[in-house]
C-alpha positions in Angstrom: -21.5 21.6 83.0 -23.6 19.4 80.8 -26.4 17.5 82.5 -29.5 15.6 81.7 -32.1 13.5 83.5 -32.8 9.8 83.0 -35.2 7.5 84.7 -32.4 6.3 86.9 -31.2 9.8 87.9 -29.2 12.8 86.7 -26.1 12.5 84.5 -23.6 15.4 84.6 -20.4 15.9 82.6 -18.2 18.7 83.9 -16.2 20.8 81.5 -13.0 19.6 83.2 -13.9 16.0 82.5 -14.6 16.8 78.9 -11.4 18.8 78.6 -9.3 16.0 80.0 -11.0 13.5 77.8 -10.3 15.6 74.7 -6.8 16.4 75.9 -6.0 12.7 76.0 -7.4 12.1 72.5 -5.5 15.1 71.0 -2.3 14.1 72.8 -2.3 10.7 71.0 -2.5 12.3 67.6 0.7 12.1 65.5 2.5 15.5 65.2 0.9 17.1 68.3 3.5 18.2 70.8 1.1 19.4 73.4 -1.7 21.9 74.3 -1.0 25.6 74.6 -2.8 27.2 77.6 -4.0 30.8 77.4 -2.6 33.5 79.7 -5.3 33.0 82.4 -4.6 29.2 82.5 -0.8 29.8 82.6 -1.2 32.0 85.7 -3.4 29.3 87.3 -0.8 26.6 86.5 1.9 28.7 88.2 -0.1 29.1 91.3 -1.6 25.6 91.6 1.0 23.5 89.7 -1.8 21.8 87.9 -1.6 19.4 84.9 -1.4 20.9 81.4 -3.4 18.1 79.7 -6.7 20.0 79.9 -5.3 23.4 79.2 -5.8 25.1 75.8 -9.3 23.4 75.5 -12.6 25.1 75.6 -15.9 23.1 75.5 -19.3 24.8 75.0 -22.7 23.3 74.4 -25.5 21.2 75.8 -26.6 17.6 75.8 -27.4 17.6 72.1 -24.1 18.9 70.8 -20.9 20.6 71.9 -18.3 22.7 70.2 -14.6 22.4 71.0 -11.8 25.0 70.6 -8.2 23.7 70.8 -4.9 25.5 71.0 -2.0 23.2 70.1 1.7 23.0 69.4 2.9 20.9 66.5 6.1 19.5 65.2 7.8 21.5 62.4 7.4 19.9 58.9 4.1 18.1 59.6 1.1 18.9 57.3 -1.1 21.1 59.5 -4.3 20.2 57.5 -3.7 16.5 58.1 -3.1 17.0 61.8 -6.3 19.1 62.1 -8.4 16.5 60.3 -6.9 13.7 62.5 -7.6 15.7 65.7 -11.1 16.5 64.6 -12.0 12.9 64.0 -10.3 11.8 67.2 -12.2 14.3 69.3 -15.6 13.5 67.7 -15.1 9.8 68.1 -13.8 10.0 71.7 -16.5 12.3 73.0 -19.3 10.4 71.3 -18.0 7.0 72.6 -17.4 8.2 76.2 -20.5 10.4 76.7 -22.9 9.9 73.8 -22.8 13.6 73.0 -22.2 14.7 69.4 -19.5 17.2 68.6 -20.7 19.7 66.0 -17.6 21.7 65.5 -13.9 21.4 66.4 -11.7 24.5 65.9 -8.0 23.7 65.9 -5.7 26.6 66.4 -2.0 26.1 66.0 -0.3 28.4 68.4 3.3 27.0 68.3 5.5 25.1 65.9 8.3 23.3 67.6 11.5 22.3 66.0 13.2 19.3 67.5 
C-alpha cells in the first residue's frame, strides 16, 4: 500500500487498485491478449473465482516512484519490442494521471504467444 498525508487527510493507494488500473491500461494496448498469472495467483483464482485483470502484475515502491512487473500474453506475429514500448508508455501515463505517482521502471515479460 502506498500512502501519504496531506493537509486534508491521508491518501492511500492499495496494490490491488494500482494493479487493476495498470491491467486496464495494458489490456487496451494492441497485440496484448491478456495477463498471465503466476502459480500462486492461479490457485487463488481457482478457489475464489476472481477476475484475471489484476493478475500477472506486481507493483512495488513508494509515493515518489513505483516499479511495475508485467507478465503478458501476446498475439503471434506482432513485434514484441513495439508492444513493450506501447505498454510502458501506457502504464506510465495512466498511473501518473490517476494517482500523481511516477513510474520509474516497467518490466514487460512475455510468457505466452497465442496463435489465433
